[in-house]
C-alpha positions in Angstrom: -107.2 140.0 -18.2 -109.4 138.6 -15.7 -109.9 135.6 -13.7 -114.0 136.4 -13.5 -114.8 133.5 -11.1 -112.0 131.4 -9.1 -113.3 128.8 -6.9 -110.0 129.3 -5.2 -109.1 130.6 -3.5 -96.9 166.3 -17.9 -99.6 165.3 -16.0 -101.9 165.7 -19.1 -104.6 166.0 -16.4 -106.3 169.6 -17.5 -109.1 169.1 -15.7 -109.8 171.2 -12.3 -112.2 168.5 -10.3 -115.0 170.7 -8.6 -115.7 170.2 -5.1 -118.7 168.5 -4.6 -120.9 169.6 -0.9 -122.6 166.9 0.6 -125.4 167.7 3.4 -124.1 166.6 6.8 -127.8 164.6 7.5 -126.6 161.9 4.6 -123.5 161.0 6.5 -123.8 157.9 9.1 -123.4 159.6 12.4 -123.7 156.0 14.4 -120.5 154.9 15.8 -119.3 151.3 14.6 -118.7 148.4 17.1 -114.8 147.8 17.3 -113.9 151.0 15.5 -111.2 153.7 16.2 -111.4 157.1 14.7 -108.3 159.0 13.4 -108.8 162.4 12.9 -106.2 164.8 11.2 -104.8 167.4 13.5 -104.0 170.2 11.2 -101.2 172.7 12.0 -102.0 176.5 11.4 -98.7 177.0 10.1 -98.9 174.3 7.7 -102.5 173.7 6.8 -103.5 171.6 4.0 -107.1 171.7 3.3 -107.2 168.4 0.9 -107.2 166.5 4.1 -108.5 168.9 7.2 -111.1 166.7 8.7 -110.3 163.3 7.2 -111.3 160.4 9.6 -110.3 156.9 9.3 -112.2 154.2 11.4 -111.7 150.0 11.4 -113.9 147.6 12.2 -113.3 143.8 12.3 -114.1 142.2 8.6 -114.3 138.2 9.6 -112.2 135.4 9.6 -109.8 134.6 7.0 -110.9 130.3 6.7 -107.2 129.2 5.8 -105.1 131.2 8.1 -107.4 131.7 11.0 -106.6 135.4 10.8 -108.8 137.9 11.0 -109.1 140.5 8.4 -109.8 144.2 9.3 -112.5 146.8 7.5 -110.7 150.3 7.0 -112.9 153.6 5.9 -111.5 156.5 4.8 -114.4 159.7 5.4 -113.3 163.2 4.4 -115.1 166.0 5.5 -118.1 166.0 2.8 -119.1 162.8 4.0 -117.8 160.9 1.0 -115.7 157.8 1.7 -113.6 154.7 0.6 -113.6 151.0 2.5 -110.2 149.0 2.2 -109.5 145.6 3.4 -106.5 144.1 4.6 -107.6 141.3 2.7 -105.6 141.7 -0.6 -105.4 145.5 0.1 -108.5 145.3 -1.5 -111.3 148.1 -2.2 -114.4 146.8 -0.9 -116.7 150.4 -1.3 -116.1 153.9 -2.6 -119.4 156.0 -1.5 -119.0 159.5 -3.5 -122.2 161.9 -4.1 -124.4 162.1 -7.5 -126.0 165.2 -9.1 -128.8 165.3 -6.1 -126.3 165.3 -3.0 -126.7 161.4 -2.4 -124.0 159.0 -1.8 -123.7 156.4 -4.3 -121.5 153.4 -3.6 -119.8 153.1 -7.6 -117.7 149.8 -6.6 -118.7 146.4 -6.3 -117.7 143.9 -3.4 -119.0 142.1 -0.5 -120.0 142.5 3.1 -117.5 140.2 4.6 -114.1 138.7 4.1 -115.3 135.3 3.0 -116.9 135.8 -0.5 -113.2 137.4 -1.3 -111.7 134.6 0.0 -114.1 131.6 -1.2 -115.6 132.7 -4.6 -114.2 136.2 -5.4 -115.6 137.8 -8.2 -112.8 138.6 -10.6 -110.8 139.7 -8.0 -113.3 142.5 -7.1 -111.1 145.6 -5.7 -108.1 143.7 -4.9 -104.5 144.6 -5.5 -103.2 141.9 -8.3 -99.4 141.1 -8.2 -96.7 140.4 -8.0 -97.4 140.7 -11.9 -100.8 141.6 -13.1 -102.6 140.3 -16.4 -101.3 137.3 -18.4 -97.9 135.8 -18.8 -98.0 132.9 -21.4 -96.9 129.6 -20.7 -96.7 130.7 -17.0 -92.9 131.2 -18.2 -90.1 134.3 -18.4 -86.5 135.3 -18.3 -84.6 137.4 -16.4 -80.8 137.6 -17.9 -80.3 133.7 -18.3 -82.6 132.4 -15.3 -85.9 130.9 -16.4 -88.6 131.0 -14.3 -91.6 128.8 -14.5 -95.1 129.9 -13.0 -98.4 128.1 -12.1 -100.5 128.4 -15.3 -103.8 129.3 -14.0 -106.0 130.4 -16.9 -106.6 129.1 -20.3 -106.8 125.5 -19.7 -103.1 125.7 -18.5 -101.8 127.8 -20.9 -101.1 131.1 -19.4 -100.1 132.4 -15.7 -102.9 135.3 -14.6 -103.1 138.0 -12.3 -100.2 136.8 -9.6 -101.9 132.8 -9.9 -104.1 131.6 -7.0 -101.7 132.7 -4.4 -101.4 136.4 -5.7 -101.1 139.7 -3.3 -105.1 140.0 -3.3 -105.5 136.6 -1.4 -103.1 137.6 1.2 -103.9 139.6 4.3 -101.7 142.6 4.8 -100.3 144.5 7.3 -101.8 148.2 7.9 -100.2 151.1 8.9 -103.2 154.1 9.7 -101.7 157.7 8.3 -103.4 161.2 8.6 -105.0 160.7 5.3 -105.0 157.1 4.2 -103.6 153.5 4.9 -100.6 151.8 3.9 -100.6 148.4 3.4 -97.5 146.0 3.4 -96.6 142.7 2.3 -93.3 140.6 2.1 -93.6 137.8 -0.4 -91.0 135.5 -0.1 -88.2 134.3 -2.2 -90.0 131.9 -4.9 -93.0 132.1 -3.4 -95.8 131.2 -6.2 -92.6 131.1 -8.5 -91.7 134.5 -8.0 -88.0 135.5 -7.5 -86.9 137.7 -4.7 -87.9 138.7 -1.2 -89.8 141.3 -2.4 -91.2 144.2 0.1 -94.0 145.4 -1.2 -97.0 148.6 -0.5 -99.7 149.7 -1.4 -101.1 153.2 0.2 -104.1 154.6 -0.3 -105.4 158.5 0.2 -108.4 159.7 -0.3 -108.8 163.9 0.1 -111.5 166.3 0.5 -111.9 166.3 -3.5 -112.5 163.0 -4.1 -109.3 162.0 -5.3 -108.3 158.0 -4.5 -105.0 158.0 -4.9 -103.2 154.5 -5.0 -99.2 154.3 -4.6 -97.3 150.9 -5.3 -93.9 150.3 -4.3 -91.4 147.5 -4.2 -88.0 146.8 -3.5 -86.1 143.3 -4.1 -83.4 141.4 -2.9 -83.1 139.7 -6.7 -84.1 140.9 -9.7 -87.7 140.0 -10.4 -91.1 141.5 -11.7 -93.5 143.8 -10.5 -96.5 144.6 -11.9 -99.4 145.9 -9.7 -102.6 147.2 -10.3 -106.1 147.4 -8.2 -109.2 145.3 -10.1 -112.2 147.5 -8.9 -115.2 147.0 -10.8 -117.3 150.0 -11.3 -120.8 150.9 -11.8 -121.2 154.9 -11.7 -125.0 154.4 -11.5 -124.3 152.3 -7.8 -122.9 149.0 -7.5 -126.8 147.8 -6.8 -127.6 148.2 -10.2 -126.4 144.6 -10.7 -128.4 143.3 -13.6 -126.9 142.5 -17.3 -125.7 145.0 -19.7 -126.7 147.6 -16.9 -123.2 149.8 -18.2 -124.4 150.3 -21.5 -125.6 153.5 -20.8 -122.3 155.0 -19.3 -119.8 157.2 -21.8 -116.2 156.2 -22.1 -113.5 158.7 -23.2 -109.9 157.5 -23.5 -108.1 160.9 -24.7 -104.7 159.3 -24.8 -104.8 155.8 -26.2 -104.1 155.8 -29.9 -103.3 152.2 -30.2 -104.0 148.7 -28.4 -102.4 145.4 -28.1 -103.1 143.0 -30.0 -104.4 139.5 -28.5 -104.2 136.2 -30.0 -107.0 133.3 -29.5 -106.4 133.1 -26.0 -106.1 137.0 -25.2 -102.5 137.3 -25.0 -100.5 139.7 -27.3 -99.1 138.5 -30.3 -96.3 141.6 -29.9 -98.4 143.8 -33.1 -100.1 147.4 -31.8 -103.4 147.9 -33.7 -104.5 151.9 -34.6 -107.5 152.3 -32.8 -109.2 154.6 -35.5 -112.5 154.0 -37.0 -112.4 150.5 -34.9 -114.9 149.7 -31.7 -111.8 150.5 -29.4 -111.6 154.1 -30.7 -112.5 156.0 -27.7 -110.8 159.4 -28.1 -114.2 161.1 -29.0 -116.6 160.1 -26.1 -118.9 156.8 -26.6 -121.4 155.0 -24.9 -120.6 151.2 -23.8 -123.5 150.1 -25.0 -123.2 151.7 -28.5 -120.5 149.4 -29.6 -119.5 146.7 -27.4 -121.3 144.5 -29.9 -119.6 145.8 -33.2 -118.3 143.2 -35.1 -114.8 143.3 -34.6 -112.4 139.9 -33.9 -111.0 141.5 -31.0 -113.9 142.2 -29.2 -114.9 138.5 -30.1 -111.6 137.2 -28.3 -112.4 139.0 -25.1 -116.8 138.4 -25.7 -116.7 142.5 -24.9 -114.4 144.9 -24.3 -111.2 143.0 -22.6 -108.4 144.8 -24.1 -104.8 146.6 -23.2 -104.7 150.0 -24.2 -101.6 152.0 -24.7 -100.8 155.3 -23.1 -100.1 158.0 -25.8 -97.3 159.8 -24.2 -95.9 157.9 -21.7 -92.8 158.1 -19.8 -92.6 156.3 -16.9 -92.7 159.5 -15.1 -95.6 161.6 -16.3 -99.0 161.2 -14.5 -101.3 160.9 -17.5 -104.9 161.1 -18.0 -106.2 157.9 -19.5 -109.5 157.5 -18.8 -112.9 159.6 -18.1 -116.0 157.6 -17.5 -119.5 159.1 -16.9 -123.0 158.1 -15.9 -125.7 160.2 -17.3 -128.0 159.3 -14.8 -126.3 159.8 -11.6 -123.7 162.1 -13.1 -121.1 160.9 -11.7 -117.3 161.1 -13.4 -114.6 158.7 -13.1 -111.2 160.4 -13.8 -108.4 157.8 -14.2 -104.6 159.0 -14.4 -101.3 157.0 -13.6 -97.6 156.7 -14.6 -98.0 153.2 -15.7 -97.9 152.5 -19.7 -101.0 150.5 -20.5 -104.1 149.6 -18.9 -106.8 147.2 -19.1 -110.4 148.3 -19.7 -112.9 145.6 -19.2 -116.4 145.7 -19.3 -117.1 142.8 -17.0 -118.2 139.9 -19.5 -117.9 137.0 -17.7 -119.6 137.9 -14.5 -123.2 136.0 -13.8 -121.9 132.7 -12.8 -124.3 130.9 -11.4 -122.0 130.2 -8.4 -121.3 133.6 -7.6 -122.5 134.8 -4.2 -124.6 137.5 -3.8 -122.8 141.0 -3.3 -123.1 143.8 -0.9 -127.2 144.5 -1.9 -127.8 140.8 -1.8 -128.2 140.2 -5.7 -125.2 138.5 -7.9 -123.1 140.5 -10.1 -124.4 140.2 -13.7 -122.2 139.9 -17.1 -121.7 143.8 -18.2 -122.7 145.0 -14.7 -119.5 146.9 -14.3 -116.3 148.1 -16.2 -112.6 148.0 -14.6 -110.2 150.5 -15.7 -106.2 148.5 -14.6 -103.6 150.8 -14.8 -100.3 148.3 -15.4 -97.5 147.1 -17.8 -98.7 145.6 -20.8 -100.0 141.7 -20.8 -96.7 139.4 -21.2 -94.9 142.7 -21.1 -91.5 140.4 -19.7 -91.7 138.2 -23.2 -93.2 140.3 -25.7 -92.7 144.2 -25.3 -89.1 146.1 -24.7 -91.0 148.1 -21.9 -90.7 145.2 -19.1 -91.8 145.2 -15.3 -88.7 143.8 -14.5 -87.7 145.2 -11.1 -83.6 144.8 -10.6 -81.9 144.1 -7.2 -81.6 147.4 -5.1 -83.7 149.8 -7.2 -87.7 151.2 -6.1 -90.3 150.4 -8.1 -93.0 153.6 -7.4 -96.1 153.8 -9.8 -99.5 155.3 -9.1 -103.2 155.1 -10.0 -105.7 158.3 -9.5 -109.4 157.6 -9.2 -110.8 161.0 -9.3 -114.8 161.2 -8.6 -116.5 164.4 -9.9 -120.3 165.5 -11.3 -120.7 166.1 -14.7 -120.5 169.9 -15.5 
């Protein structure tokens, strides 16, 4: 459940992604000031074509006001010119550029040109790493064993804790390590920081390959029993992030092939514990549907979320298998996004609360308006620690290891 404007702060995936070729003339060739490039040196004895030719650049992304630290922007570019840009502040995705059906590189992820808007006026945590615990915790309280913990209630007029609170993972400046095919960000959360127990060593590793697969691996260890539930909060518009007008994702076609149920929400969008069948409802994306064809259907759950803002349950979840949970495509651009994960659920959100007057301008100088994007955020169910059997508890000495894969291709 997003906070859209915070002034503070097995492999069931059977699709084979076809390589997409981009003309070299479309790839920017001018060097970036204050930039290094790390190229992959591939041994003849161990050639991995998926990562051959990957380059990684970095540059200054601005000064973080509250600490005086410099944020750094890393850009991973594959040999076909597609790229992903990542800020150390929040371990955040700021840009994803992939080719459309005409070979033009299109930025499909909303965001900003420097760190300041992410720190002072973020739009719904755009692209950030959410944690320690994504989504809502009712009353901001939970128990592990006999120990009760109380968190900041930063949502719903003080009734819920959401997305790690006002000092969550997406407003921290993470350390970064450049890999041959991506970037690994690390953050050491102190015991009881923001109310969460345990000294937690958390990492988020982004890798990007020549088939336009963006893999996000979340890992963590703790010296106390705690809760960890990390996700990414990217806002996508597959026609291009420059399409900022209201309702501009209505023509996107959504297919959620492995979700037969959703979690029922109460009036403040906290799960009641009941699961609802999607069959025959606006939430039935077992067959593909345009967002605009169903978003305004009369439905109590849609009314609570002011549109789609619901946790979908993943059929066949076992905690290990990577399952294809979503396919979204734009008929206009021809770009297809497939989302796969080994997490039990995902929040499907249509940016219903964007467009506030106080929001800053986005990358193209215009404000992101209501329903100008969608999110697919794999995670544990909202309030899972209190309400559901599958809980995001990380025991002392155990290892948290979850994954999200965003794969981009062209409509066949």
